[in-house]
Backbone and ligand atoms as CSV (ligand in chain L), in Angstrom:
chain,resi,resn,atom,element,x,y,z
A,1,MET,N,N,-6.989,-10.878,-11.798
A,1,MET,CA,C,-6.991,-9.495,-11.283
A,1,MET,C,C,-6.959,-8.492,-12.454
A,2,LYS,N,N,-7.677,-7.434,-12.262
A,2,LYS,CA,C,-7.749,-6.440,-13.353
A,2,LYS,C,C,-6.427,-5.724,-13.536
A,3,LYS,N,N,-5.975,-5.673,-14.799
A,3,LYS,CA,C,-4.730,-4.938,-15.114
A,3,LYS,C,C,-5.063,-3.483,-15.405
A,4,VAL,N,N,-4.481,-2.592,-14.639
A,4,VAL,CA,C,-4.787,-1.147,-14.804
A,4,VAL,C,C,-3.510,-0.408,-15.194
A,5,GLY,N,N,-3.608,0.313,-16.289
A,5,GLY,CA,C,-2.471,1.145,-16.707
A,5,GLY,C,C,-2.769,2.617,-16.518
A,6,VAL,N,N,-1.689,3.394,-16.282
A,6,VAL,CA,C,-1.899,4.816,-16.103
A,6,VAL,C,C,-1.222,5.553,-17.282
A,7,TYR,N,N,-1.979,6.374,-17.978
A,7,TYR,CA,C,-1.448,7.153,-19.079
A,7,TYR,C,C,-1.291,8.613,-18.622
A,8,PRO,N,N,-0.086,9.034,-18.219
A,8,PRO,CA,C,0.033,10.386,-17.737
A,8,PRO,C,C,0.394,11.379,-18.849
A,9,GLY,N,N,0.070,12.627,-18.604
A,9,GLY,CA,C,0.398,13.656,-19.579
A,9,GLY,C,C,-0.238,14.965,-19.160
A,10,THR,N,N,-0.007,15.999,-19.977
A,10,THR,CA,C,-0.640,17.302,-19.659
A,10,THR,C,C,-1.936,17.476,-20.436
A,11,PHE,N,N,-2.021,16.871,-21.618
A,11,PHE,CA,C,-3.273,16.870,-22.401
A,11,PHE,C,C,-3.892,18.256,-22.530
A,12,ASP,N,N,-3.096,19.189,-23.043
A,12,ASP,CA,C,-3.564,20.587,-23.130
A,12,ASP,C,C,-3.702,21.028,-24.580
A,13,PRO,N,N,-4.678,20.521,-25.329
A,13,PRO,CA,C,-5.715,19.584,-24.976
A,13,PRO,C,C,-5.379,18.163,-25.530
A,14,ILE,N,N,-6.281,17.207,-25.202
A,14,ILE,CA,C,-6.183,15.851,-25.748
A,14,ILE,C,C,-6.364,15.947,-27.263
A,15,THR,N,N,-5.625,15.059,-27.996
A,15,THR,CA,C,-5.714,15.008,-29.448
A,15,THR,C,C,-6.007,13.579,-29.878
A,16,TYR,N,N,-6.268,13.426,-31.188
A,16,TYR,CA,C,-6.469,12.052,-31.691
A,16,TYR,C,C,-5.226,11.194,-31.518
A,17,GLY,N,N,-4.058,11.818,-31.427
A,17,GLY,CA,C,-2.819,11.066,-31.204
A,17,GLY,C,C,-2.873,10.385,-29.828
A,18,HIS,N,N,-3.287,11.125,-28.812
A,18,HIS,CA,C,-3.400,10.554,-27.461
A,18,HIS,C,C,-4.485,9.483,-27.459
A,19,ILE,N,N,-5.578,9.772,-28.132
A,19,ILE,CA,C,-6.736,8.849,-28.147
A,19,ILE,C,C,-6.315,7.522,-28.782
A,20,ASP,N,N,-5.548,7.602,-29.845
A,20,ASP,CA,C,-5.015,6.408,-30.504
A,20,ASP,C,C,-4.194,5.570,-29.544
A,21,VAL,N,N,-3.352,6.195,-28.738
A,21,VAL,CA,C,-2.532,5.500,-27.754
A,21,VAL,C,C,-3.438,4.821,-26.706
A,22,ILE,N,N,-4.441,5.541,-26.287
A,22,ILE,CA,C,-5.373,5.036,-25.235
A,22,ILE,C,C,-6.113,3.775,-25.769
A,23,GLU,N,N,-6.602,3.911,-27.020
A,23,GLU,CA,C,-7.295,2.767,-27.605
A,23,GLU,C,C,-6.397,1.565,-27.766
A,24,ARG,N,N,-5.137,1.778,-28.183
A,24,ARG,CA,C,-4.200,0.686,-28.316
A,24,ARG,C,C,-3.890,0.043,-26.946
A,25,SER,N,N,-3.783,0.886,-25.958
A,25,SER,CA,C,-3.392,0.373,-24.587
A,25,SER,C,C,-4.497,-0.555,-24.027
A,26,LEU,N,N,-5.737,-0.345,-24.496
A,26,LEU,CA,C,-6.846,-1.233,-23.985
A,26,LEU,C,C,-6.754,-2.615,-24.609
A,27,LYS,N,N,-5.836,-2.842,-25.515
A,27,LYS,CA,C,-5.613,-4.206,-26.028
A,27,LYS,C,C,-4.676,-4.941,-25.058
A,28,ILE,N,N,-4.051,-4.196,-24.212
A,28,ILE,CA,C,-3.035,-4.798,-23.293
A,28,ILE,C,C,-3.493,-4.774,-21.850
A,29,VAL,N,N,-4.127,-3.696,-21.401
A,29,VAL,CA,C,-4.606,-3.612,-20.051
A,29,VAL,C,C,-6.137,-3.599,-20.054
A,30,ASP,N,N,-6.731,-3.873,-18.903
A,30,ASP,CA,C,-8.201,-3.924,-18.842
A,30,ASP,C,C,-8.799,-2.479,-18.651
A,31,GLU,N,N,-8.015,-1.657,-17.962
A,31,GLU,CA,C,-8.530,-0.327,-17.667
A,31,GLU,C,C,-7.383,0.660,-17.773
A,32,VAL,N,N,-7.677,1.836,-18.336
A,32,VAL,CA,C,-6.679,2.899,-18.405
A,32,VAL,C,C,-7.149,4.097,-17.579
A,33,ILE,N,N,-6.257,4.578,-16.736
A,33,ILE,CA,C,-6.568,5.841,-16.034
A,33,ILE,C,C,-5.725,6.916,-16.718
A,34,ILE,N,N,-6.422,7.889,-17.258
A,34,ILE,CA,C,-5.680,9.010,-17.880
A,34,ILE,C,C,-5.410,9.998,-16.734
A,35,ALA,N,N,-4.141,10.177,-16.431
A,35,ALA,CA,C,-3.722,10.988,-15.312
A,35,ALA,C,C,-3.216,12.381,-15.843
A,36,VAL,N,N,-4.042,13.357,-15.604
A,36,VAL,CA,C,-3.761,14.689,-16.112
A,36,VAL,C,C,-2.900,15.473,-15.130
A,37,SER,N,N,-1.716,15.834,-15.536
A,37,SER,CA,C,-0.803,16.569,-14.633
A,37,SER,C,C,-1.174,18.019,-14.560
A,38,GLY,N,N,-1.288,18.498,-13.328
A,38,GLY,CA,C,-1.571,19.910,-13.083
A,38,GLY,C,C,-0.346,20.696,-12.852
A,39,PHE,N,N,0.803,20.019,-12.750
A,39,PHE,CA,C,2.078,20.703,-12.446
A,39,PHE,C,C,2.407,21.602,-13.565
A,40,LYS,N,N,2.658,22.903,-13.225
A,40,LYS,CA,C,2.782,23.919,-14.276
A,40,LYS,C,C,4.231,24.028,-14.752
A,41,LYS,N,N,4.599,23.058,-15.641
A,41,LYS,CA,C,5.936,23.203,-16.201
A,41,LYS,C,C,5.903,23.962,-17.510
A,42,LYS,N,N,4.702,24.122,-18.052
A,42,LYS,CA,C,4.534,25.001,-19.218
A,42,LYS,C,C,3.263,25.788,-19.021
A,43,ASP,N,N,3.055,26.856,-19.815
A,43,ASP,CA,C,1.800,27.622,-19.685
A,43,ASP,C,C,0.684,26.824,-20.308
A,44,PHE,N,N,-0.375,26.640,-19.500
A,44,PHE,CA,C,-1.508,25.886,-20.024
A,44,PHE,C,C,-2.555,26.784,-20.622
A,45,LEU,N,N,-3.203,26.342,-21.666
A,45,LEU,CA,C,-4.353,27.103,-22.225
A,45,LEU,C,C,-5.606,26.759,-21.412
A,46,PHE,N,N,-5.728,25.452,-21.081
A,46,PHE,CA,C,-6.883,24.979,-20.342
A,46,PHE,C,C,-6.518,24.674,-18.895
A,47,SER,N,N,-7.438,24.951,-17.973
A,47,SER,CA,C,-7.196,24.591,-16.552
A,47,SER,C,C,-7.225,23.071,-16.459
A,48,VAL,N,N,-6.707,22.549,-15.357
A,48,VAL,CA,C,-6.733,21.094,-15.192
A,48,VAL,C,C,-8.186,20.574,-15.188
A,49,GLU,N,N,-9.086,21.340,-14.592
A,49,GLU,CA,C,-10.495,20.906,-14.533
A,49,GLU,C,C,-11.062,20.869,-15.967
A,50,GLU,N,N,-10.723,21.851,-16.824
A,50,GLU,CA,C,-11.211,21.854,-18.175
A,50,GLU,C,C,-10.647,20.698,-18.966
A,51,ARG,N,N,-9.363,20.390,-18.737
A,51,ARG,CA,C,-8.714,19.294,-19.478
A,51,ARG,C,C,-9.352,17.968,-19.097
A,52,VAL,N,N,-9.575,17.786,-17.760
A,52,VAL,CA,C,-10.175,16.545,-17.304
A,52,VAL,C,C,-11.616,16.400,-17.884
A,53,ALA,N,N,-12.392,17.519,-17.846
A,53,ALA,CA,C,-13.760,17.476,-18.337
A,53,ALA,C,C,-13.829,17.139,-19.808
A,54,MET,N,N,-12.917,17.699,-20.610
A,54,MET,CA,C,-12.928,17.400,-22.046
A,54,MET,C,C,-12.611,15.946,-22.307
A,55,ILE,N,N,-11.641,15.344,-21.533
A,55,ILE,CA,C,-11.305,13.965,-21.750
A,55,ILE,C,C,-12.451,13.071,-21.336
A,56,LYS,N,N,-13.076,13.438,-20.221
A,56,LYS,CA,C,-14.243,12.622,-19.727
A,56,LYS,C,C,-15.332,12.568,-20.792
A,57,GLU,N,N,-15.559,13.730,-21.418
A,57,GLU,CA,C,-16.580,13.783,-22.490
A,57,GLU,C,C,-16.225,12.845,-23.657
A,58,VAL,N,N,-14.941,12.845,-24.003
A,58,VAL,CA,C,-14.504,12.012,-25.127
A,58,VAL,C,C,-14.743,10.497,-24.830
A,59,PHE,N,N,-14.518,10.141,-23.565
A,59,PHE,CA,C,-14.573,8.678,-23.228
A,59,PHE,C,C,-15.853,8.346,-22.388
A,60,LYS,N,N,-16.858,9.183,-22.511
A,60,LYS,CA,C,-18.052,8.989,-21.660
A,60,LYS,C,C,-18.742,7.655,-21.921
A,61,ASN,N,N,-18.521,7.032,-23.079
A,61,ASN,CA,C,-19.166,5.757,-23.343
A,61,ASN,C,C,-18.237,4.570,-23.139
A,62,ASN,N,N,-17.068,4.827,-22.593
A,62,ASN,CA,C,-16.111,3.716,-22.389
A,62,ASN,C,C,-15.815,3.559,-20.913
A,63,GLU,N,N,-16.421,2.580,-20.305
A,63,GLU,CA,C,-16.249,2.419,-18.842
A,63,GLU,C,C,-14.876,1.948,-18.418
A,64,ASN,N,N,-14.024,1.544,-19.433
A,64,ASN,CA,C,-12.684,1.123,-19.115
A,64,ASN,C,C,-11.650,2.262,-19.133
A,65,VAL,N,N,-12.165,3.457,-19.356
A,65,VAL,CA,C,-11.283,4.608,-19.338
A,65,VAL,C,C,-11.715,5.561,-18.243
A,66,LYS,N,N,-10.810,5.814,-17.320
A,66,LYS,CA,C,-11.076,6.756,-16.198
A,66,LYS,C,C,-10.182,7.997,-16.356
A,67,VAL,N,N,-10.614,9.097,-15.842
A,67,VAL,CA,C,-9.828,10.310,-15.947
A,67,VAL,C,C,-9.666,10.945,-14.568
A,68,GLU,N,N,-8.409,11.256,-14.214
A,68,GLU,CA,C,-8.137,11.884,-12.932
A,68,GLU,C,C,-7.046,12.909,-13.159
A,69,SER,N,N,-6.911,13.789,-12.161
A,69,SER,CA,C,-5.740,14.720,-12.219
A,69,SER,C,C,-4.810,14.431,-11.053
A,70,PHE,N,N,-3.565,14.853,-11.218
A,70,PHE,CA,C,-2.629,14.705,-10.102
A,70,PHE,C,C,-1.686,15.900,-10.125
A,71,ASP,N,N,-1.140,16.220,-8.940
A,71,ASP,CA,C,-0.330,17.441,-8.845
A,71,ASP,C,C,1.160,17.227,-8.659
A,72,GLY,N,N,1.509,16.142,-7.963
A,72,GLY,CA,C,2.900,15.968,-7.605
A,72,GLY,C,C,3.654,15.113,-8.568
A,73,LEU,N,N,4.533,14.281,-8.025
A,73,LEU,CA,C,5.305,13.390,-8.876
A,73,LEU,C,C,4.423,12.219,-9.338
A,74,LEU,N,N,4.709,11.738,-10.547
A,74,LEU,CA,C,3.942,10.631,-11.096
A,74,LEU,C,C,4.142,9.365,-10.181
A,75,VAL,N,N,5.372,9.172,-9.706
A,75,VAL,CA,C,5.641,7.982,-8.881
A,75,VAL,C,C,4.811,8.019,-7.569
A,76,ASP,N,N,4.640,9.237,-7.029
A,76,ASP,CA,C,3.826,9.311,-5.794
A,76,ASP,C,C,2.334,9.016,-6.075
A,77,TYR,N,N,1.872,9.499,-7.221
A,77,TYR,CA,C,0.502,9.212,-7.628
A,77,TYR,C,C,0.306,7.705,-7.794
A,78,LEU,N,N,1.248,7.063,-8.449
A,78,LEU,CA,C,1.158,5.605,-8.675
A,78,LEU,C,C,1.182,4.846,-7.360
A,79,LYS,N,N,2.034,5.310,-6.490
A,79,LYS,CA,C,2.149,4.629,-5.160
A,79,LYS,C,C,0.857,4.752,-4.418
A,80,LYS,N,N,0.267,5.939,-4.394
A,80,LYS,CA,C,-0.977,6.176,-3.684
A,80,LYS,C,C,-2.111,5.282,-4.199
A,81,LYS,N,N,-2.095,5.061,-5.548
A,81,LYS,CA,C,-3.138,4.249,-6.155
A,81,LYS,C,C,-2.762,2.781,-6.195
A,82,ASN,N,N,-1.528,2.483,-5.745
A,82,ASN,CA,C,-0.997,1.123,-5.790
A,82,ASN,C,C,-1.012,0.553,-7.237
A,83,LEU,N,N,-0.560,1.368,-8.175
A,83,LEU,CA,C,-0.508,0.968,-9.570
A,83,LEU,C,C,0.942,1.001,-10.052
A,84,LYS,N,N,1.256,0.136,-11.037
A,84,LYS,CA,C,2.651,-0.025,-11.447
A,84,LYS,C,C,2.895,0.050,-12.968
A,85,ILE,N,N,1.818,0.124,-13.711
A,85,ILE,CA,C,2.005,0.103,-15.175
A,85,ILE,C,C,1.741,1.505,-15.723
A,86,VAL,N,N,2.741,2.051,-16.436
A,86,VAL,CA,C,2.610,3.361,-17.061
A,86,VAL,C,C,2.566,3.147,-18.563
A,87,ILE,N,N,1.664,3.842,-19.223
A,87,ILE,CA,C,1.529,3.779,-20.695
A,87,ILE,C,C,2.074,5.109,-21.234
A,88,ARG,N,N,2.907,4.992,-22.259
A,88,ARG,CA,C,3.350,6.241,-22.922
A,88,ARG,C,C,3.340,6.020,-24.419
A,89,GLY,N,N,3.084,7.092,-25.141
A,89,GLY,CA,C,3.125,7.011,-26.602
A,89,GLY,C,C,4.501,7.363,-27.053
A,90,LEU,N,N,4.984,6.708,-28.101
A,90,LEU,CA,C,6.293,7.054,-28.657
A,90,LEU,C,C,6.036,7.431,-30.114
A,91,ARG,N,N,6.325,8.694,-30.396
A,91,ARG,CA,C,6.048,9.163,-31.767
A,91,ARG,C,C,7.367,9.205,-32.542
A,92,ALA,N,N,7.769,10.371,-32.938
A,92,ALA,CA,C,9.030,10.472,-33.719
A,92,ALA,C,C,10.199,10.170,-32.800
A,93,ILE,N,N,11.359,9.951,-33.386
A,93,ILE,CA,C,12.520,9.586,-32.656
A,93,ILE,C,C,12.881,10.658,-31.596
A,94,SER,N,N,12.430,11.892,-31.873
A,94,SER,CA,C,12.728,12.986,-30.957
A,94,SER,C,C,12.125,12.764,-29.560
A,95,ASP,N,N,11.101,11.917,-29.462
A,95,ASP,CA,C,10.490,11.620,-28.155
A,95,ASP,C,C,11.416,10.742,-27.313
A,96,PHE,N,N,12.322,10.043,-27.981
A,96,PHE,CA,C,13.014,8.944,-27.292
A,96,PHE,C,C,13.877,9.406,-26.101
A,97,ASP,N,N,14.658,10.448,-26.306
A,97,ASP,CA,C,15.570,10.913,-25.216
A,97,ASP,C,C,14.799,11.243,-23.929
A,98,TYR,N,N,13.728,12.000,-24.119
A,98,TYR,CA,C,12.901,12.421,-22.986
A,98,TYR,C,C,12.245,11.219,-22.305
A,99,GLU,N,N,11.718,10.323,-23.132
A,99,GLU,CA,C,11.047,9.149,-22.557
A,99,GLU,C,C,12.040,8.255,-21.819
A,100,PHE,N,N,13.226,8.133,-22.372
A,100,PHE,CA,C,14.289,7.313,-21.778
A,100,PHE,C,C,14.637,7.897,-20.403
A,101,GLN,N,N,14.802,9.199,-20.393
A,101,GLN,CA,C,15.115,9.883,-19.127
A,101,GLN,C,C,14.000,9.684,-18.073
A,102,MET,N,N,12.765,9.833,-18.556
A,102,MET,CA,C,11.639,9.681,-17.632
A,102,MET,C,C,11.534,8.294,-17.022
A,103,VAL,N,N,11.712,7.298,-17.893
A,103,VAL,CA,C,11.653,5.868,-17.415
A,103,VAL,C,C,12.710,5.652,-16.372
A,104,LEU,N,N,13.943,6.099,-16.703
A,104,LEU,CA,C,15.043,5.832,-15.754
A,104,LEU,C,C,14.898,6.571,-14.435
A,105,ILE,N,N,14.403,7.794,-14.522
A,105,ILE,CA,C,14.216,8.546,-13.244
A,105,ILE,C,C,13.073,7.955,-12.445
A,106,ASN,N,N,11.957,7.657,-13.107
A,106,ASN,CA,C,10.854,7.029,-12.399
A,106,ASN,C,C,11.257,5.680,-11.779
A,107,ARG,N,N,12.094,4.969,-12.520
A,107,ARG,CA,C,12.504,3.645,-11.990
A,107,ARG,C,C,13.417,3.802,-10.773
A,108,LYS,N,N,14.250,4.892,-10.833
A,108,LYS,CA,C,15.128,5.189,-9.719
A,108,LYS,C,C,14.264,5.501,-8.473
A,109,LEU,N,N,13.177,6.266,-8.743
A,109,LEU,CA,C,12.295,6.674,-7.627
A,109,LEU,C,C,11.423,5.499,-7.112
A,110,ASN,N,N,11.094,4.600,-8.039
A,110,ASN,CA,C,10.319,3.423,-7.638
A,110,ASN,C,C,10.562,2.287,-8.615
A,111,LYS,N,N,11.325,1.301,-8.190
A,111,LYS,CA,C,11.769,0.295,-9.138
A,111,LYS,C,C,10.695,-0.702,-9.575
A,112,GLU,N,N,9.546,-0.581,-8.947
A,112,GLU,CA,C,8.441,-1.490,-9.327
A,112,GLU,C,C,7.690,-1.061,-10.597
A,113,ILE,N,N,7.907,0.195,-10.973
A,113,ILE,CA,C,7.113,0.705,-12.125
A,113,ILE,C,C,7.640,0.213,-13.460
A,114,GLU,N,N,6.736,-0.232,-14.322
A,114,GLU,CA,C,7.124,-0.612,-15.679
A,114,GLU,C,C,6.368,0.272,-16.667
A,115,THR,N,N,7.081,0.684,-17.694
A,115,THR,CA,C,6.469,1.577,-18.695
A,115,THR,C,C,6.285,0.848,-20.022
A,116,ILE,N,N,5.102,0.923,-20.567
A,116,ILE,CA,C,4.835,0.292,-21.872
A,116,ILE,C,C,4.742,1.432,-22.927
A,117,PHE,N,N,5.506,1.299,-23.983
A,117,PHE,CA,C,5.444,2.307,-25.061
A,117,PHE,C,C,4.647,1.814,-26.230
A,118,LEU,N,N,3.754,2.667,-26.723
A,118,LEU,CA,C,2.922,2.312,-27.846
A,118,LEU,C,C,3.072,3.392,-28.916
A,119,MET,N,N,3.092,2.954,-30.161
A,119,MET,CA,C,3.228,3.914,-31.271
A,119,MET,C,C,1.891,4.244,-31.860
A,120,PRO,N,N,1.578,5.529,-31.925
A,120,PRO,CA,C,0.285,5.877,-32.541
A,120,PRO,C,C,0.380,5.713,-34.066
A,121,ARG,N,N,-0.775,5.771,-34.706
A,121,ARG,CA,C,-0.834,5.702,-36.184
A,121,ARG,C,C,0.047,6.773,-36.807
A,122,GLU,N,N,0.644,6.463,-38.015
A,122,GLU,CA,C,1.567,7.385,-38.631
A,122,GLU,C,C,1.023,8.813,-38.777
A,123,GLU,N,N,-0.290,8.910,-39.089
A,123,GLU,CA,C,-0.766,10.269,-39.342
A,123,GLU,C,C,-0.808,11.140,-38.054
A,124,TYR,N,N,-0.605,10.457,-36.929
A,124,TYR,CA,C,-0.597,11.249,-35.644
A,124,TYR,C,C,0.824,11.390,-35.127
A,125,PHE,N,N,1.788,10.961,-35.872
A,125,PHE,CA,C,3.172,10.989,-35.418
A,125,PHE,C,C,3.680,12.431,-35.129
A,126,TYR,N,N,3.217,13.369,-35.874
A,126,TYR,CA,C,3.776,14.714,-35.721
A,126,TYR,C,C,2.793,15.674,-35.064
A,127,ILE,N,N,1.688,15.216,-34.530
A,127,ILE,CA,C,0.760,16.109,-33.846
A,127,ILE,C,C,1.335,16.375,-32.445
A,128,SER,N,N,1.093,17.568,-31.981
A,128,SER,CA,C,1.306,17.848,-30.557
A,128,SER,C,C,0.224,18.823,-30.170
A,129,SER,N,N,-0.017,18.938,-28.879
A,129,SER,CA,C,-1.070,19.857,-28.448
A,129,SER,C,C,-0.728,21.289,-28.848
A,130,SER,N,N,0.577,21.663,-28.817
A,130,SER,CA,C,0.940,23.011,-29.153
A,130,SER,C,C,0.649,23.360,-30.626
A,131,ILE,N,N,0.928,22.389,-31.505
A,131,ILE,CA,C,0.678,22.634,-32.980
A,131,ILE,C,C,-0.807,22.835,-33.144
A,132,VAL,N,N,-1.624,21.994,-32.498
A,132,VAL,CA,C,-3.069,22.117,-32.661
A,132,VAL,C,C,-3.567,23.471,-32.163
A,133,LYS,N,N,-3.016,23.908,-31.046
A,133,LYS,CA,C,-3.398,25.212,-30.472
A,133,LYS,C,C,-3.025,26.345,-31.452
A,134,GLU,N,N,-1.833,26.202,-32.031
A,134,GLU,CA,C,-1.379,27.254,-32.986
A,134,GLU,C,C,-2.306,27.315,-34.194
A,135,ILE,N,N,-2.666,26.163,-34.722
A,135,ILE,CA,C,-3.543,26.146,-35.901
A,135,ILE,C,C,-4.927,26.734,-35.526
A,136,ALA,N,N,-5.398,26.347,-34.313
A,136,ALA,CA,C,-6.710,26.851,-33.889
A,136,ALA,C,C,-6.681,28.382,-33.684
A,137,LYS,N,N,-5.556,28.830,-33.148
A,137,LYS,CA,C,-5.408,30.294,-32.885
A,137,LYS,C,C,-5.467,31.086,-34.205
A,138,LEU,N,N,-4.890,30.435,-35.214
A,138,LEU,CA,C,-4.821,31.138,-36.511
A,138,LEU,C,C,-6.000,30.753,-37.405
A,139,ASN,N,N,-7.041,30.209,-36.722
A,139,ASN,CA,C,-8.337,29.875,-37.344
A,139,ASN,C,C,-8.244,28.830,-38.441
A,140,GLY,N,N,-7.283,27.925,-38.315
A,140,GLY,CA,C,-7.176,26.803,-39.286
A,140,GLY,C,C,-8.091,25.640,-38.916
A,141,ASN,N,N,-8.161,24.679,-39.837
A,141,ASN,CA,C,-9.030,23.528,-39.603
A,141,ASN,C,C,-8.352,22.479,-38.704
A,142,ILE,N,N,-8.937,22.213,-37.549
A,142,ILE,CA,C,-8.297,21.266,-36.622
A,142,ILE,C,C,-9.132,20.002,-36.449
A,143,SER,N,N,-10.205,19.864,-37.288
A,143,SER,CA,C,-11.108,18.727,-37.090
A,143,SER,C,C,-10.485,17.357,-37.274
A,144,CYS,N,N,-9.348,17.345,-38.031
A,144,CYS,CA,C,-8.667,16.017,-38.189
A,144,CYS,C,C,-7.712,15.724,-37.060
A,145,PHE,N,N,-7.545,16.644,-36.130
A,145,PHE,CA,C,-6.577,16.428,-35.033
A,145,PHE,C,C,-7.237,16.209,-33.679
A,146,VAL,N,N,-8.429,16.799,-33.511
A,146,VAL,CA,C,-9.094,16.688,-32.188
A,146,VAL,C,C,-10.572,16.371,-32.302
A,147,PRO,N,N,-11.166,15.749,-31.294
A,147,PRO,CA,C,-12.613,15.497,-31.357
A,147,PRO,C,C,-13.424,16.820,-31.296
A,148,LYS,N,N,-14.708,16.661,-31.655
A,148,LYS,CA,C,-15.571,17.835,-31.804
A,148,LYS,C,C,-15.608,18.731,-30.523
A,149,ASN,N,N,-15.742,18.112,-29.352
A,149,ASN,CA,C,-15.868,18.924,-28.142
A,149,ASN,C,C,-14.588,19.704,-27.877
A,150,VAL,N,N,-13.450,19.114,-28.201
A,150,VAL,CA,C,-12.150,19.829,-28.031
A,150,VAL,C,C,-12.045,20.955,-29.030
A,151,GLU,N,N,-12.472,20.653,-30.257
A,151,GLU,CA,C,-12.470,21.720,-31.341
A,151,GLU,C,C,-13.286,22.913,-30.886
A,152,GLN,N,N,-14.489,22.607,-30.313
A,152,GLN,CA,C,-15.338,23.709,-29.872
A,152,GLN,C,C,-14.752,24.502,-28.728
A,153,ALA,N,N,-14.089,23.758,-27.802
A,153,ALA,CA,C,-13.439,24.440,-26.670
A,153,ALA,C,C,-12.289,25.334,-27.169
A,154,LEU,N,N,-11.549,24.877,-28.153
A,154,LEU,CA,C,-10.460,25.684,-28.708
A,154,LEU,C,C,-11.002,26.932,-29.404
A,155,ARG,N,N,-12.054,26.702,-30.187
A,155,ARG,CA,C,-12.692,27.851,-30.905
A,155,ARG,C,C,-13.132,28.922,-29.902
A,156,LYS,N,N,-13.701,28.433,-28.804
A,156,LYS,CA,C,-14.216,29.358,-27.773
A,156,LYS,C,C,-13.089,30.158,-27.146
A,157,LYS,N,N,-11.997,29.476,-26.877
A,157,LYS,CA,C,-10.829,30.156,-26.274
A,157,LYS,C,C,-10.273,31.246,-27.215
A,158,PHE,N,N,-10.164,30.872,-28.533
A,158,PHE,CA,C,-9.471,31.750,-29.436
A,158,PHE,C,C,-10.351,32.688,-30.243
A,159,GLN,N,N,-11.546,32.187,-30.608
A,159,GLN,CA,C,-12.396,33.056,-31.410
A,159,GLN,C,C,-13.657,33.439,-30.678
A,160,GLY,N,N,-13.733,33.062,-29.459
A,160,GLY,CA,C,-14.888,33.418,-28.603
A,160,GLY,C,C,-16.192,32.721,-29.001
A,161,GLY,N,N,-16.111,31.579,-29.668
A,161,GLY,CA,C,-17.350,30.832,-29.943
A,161,GLY,C,C,-17.211,29.838,-31.049
L,1,COA,N1,N,-0.237,12.206,-29.814
L,1,COA,C1,C,-0.207,13.514,-29.972
L,1,COA,N2,N,0.537,14.318,-29.175
L,1,COA,C2,C,1.234,13.758,-28.233
L,1,COA,C3,C,1.270,12.365,-28.044
L,1,COA,C4,C,0.493,11.579,-28.883
L,1,COA,N3,N,0.431,10.237,-28.815
L,1,COA,N4,N,2.116,12.098,-27.053
L,1,COA,C5,C,2.594,13.248,-26.608
L,1,COA,N5,N,2.081,14.247,-27.330
L,1,COA,C6,C,2.380,15.667,-27.215
L,1,COA,C7,C,1.673,16.284,-26.043
L,1,COA,O1,O,0.427,16.819,-26.401
L,1,COA,C8,C,2.647,17.379,-25.734
L,1,COA,O2,O,2.458,18.486,-26.557
L,1,COA,P1,P,2.841,19.964,-26.082
L,1,COA,O3,O,4.238,19.906,-25.529
L,1,COA,O4,O,2.694,20.716,-27.338
L,1,COA,O5,O,1.836,20.296,-25.051
L,1,COA,C9,C,4.019,16.809,-26.078
L,1,COA,O6,O,3.732,15.827,-27.023
L,1,COA,C10,C,4.722,16.209,-24.910
L,1,COA,O7,O,3.794,15.295,-24.328
L,1,COA,P2,P,4.221,14.317,-23.193
L,1,COA,O8,O,5.521,13.683,-23.511
L,1,COA,O9,O,3.057,13.436,-22.861
L,1,COA,O10,O,4.540,15.271,-22.028
L,1,COA,P3,P,3.596,16.075,-21.175
L,1,COA,O11,O,4.308,17.331,-20.940
L,1,COA,O12,O,2.201,16.153,-21.725
L,1,COA,O13,O,3.506,15.158,-19.853
L,1,COA,C11,C,4.255,14.206,-17.761
L,1,COA,C12,C,4.635,14.800,-19.107
L,1,COA,C13,C,3.106,14.961,-17.157
L,1,COA,C14,C,3.850,12.764,-17.956
L,1,COA,C15,C,5.519,14.257,-16.864
L,1,COA,O14,O,6.042,15.602,-16.935
L,1,COA,C16,C,5.202,13.892,-15.429
L,1,COA,O15,O,5.125,12.764,-15.082
L,1,COA,N6,N,5.023,14.947,-14.604
L,1,COA,C17,C,4.708,14.809,-13.201
L,1,COA,C18,C,5.914,15.265,-12.354
L,1,COA,C19,C,6.976,14.219,-12.341
L,1,COA,O16,O,6.786,13.109,-11.895
L,1,COA,N7,N,8.151,14.592,-12.833
L,1,COA,C20,C,9.296,13.725,-12.973
L,1,COA,C21,C,9.187,13.007,-14.300
L,1,COA,S1,S,10.568,11.957,-14.563
């Protein structure tokens, strides 16, 4: 049976750090569904449709990567899809508390879910979508942090082209 993992996040926007985690996860599962959360817990630069479209473009040649959005709780999304494996990236130690909390709460809500943590390459340890947006806003070079289509989308948002 095909092993399917769900990689949830806000991806505002996707970065090479996320992509590294997705590529690593494909060594463990057969298919990854990138689940883009539309729940507005922070101000988004890109709409959920824009975020999904950008990720689809990045993985257009990889049939083992699917991209979807979801609005409610992650556990409800997993239940609806009948999926039980969650993939998360673990970067600096500062991620640990939040990830630990998420795992325990999700487990409380649905004890069948298992979370796999993967560490991205060291050079992506300190990237976050916010830092990339800040650099792009200040017209800095972001080509080492995000793929070309994401770079173009950021330039369009901040510099109008
Ligand atoms: N490389 C680069 N950056 C990474 C990264 C990686 N491997 N992993 C995470 N990040 C960045 C993200 O871009 C994000 O940056 P930002 O805060 O500047 O935007 C930051 O680290 C936090 O990312 P992440 O930990 O993935 O959180 P998130 O806010 O993107 O996603 C959800 C969290 C969506 C998975 C979680 O809130 C959720 O499941 N929500 C649904 C509602 C729910 O079920 N709530 C109960 C949860 S217990």
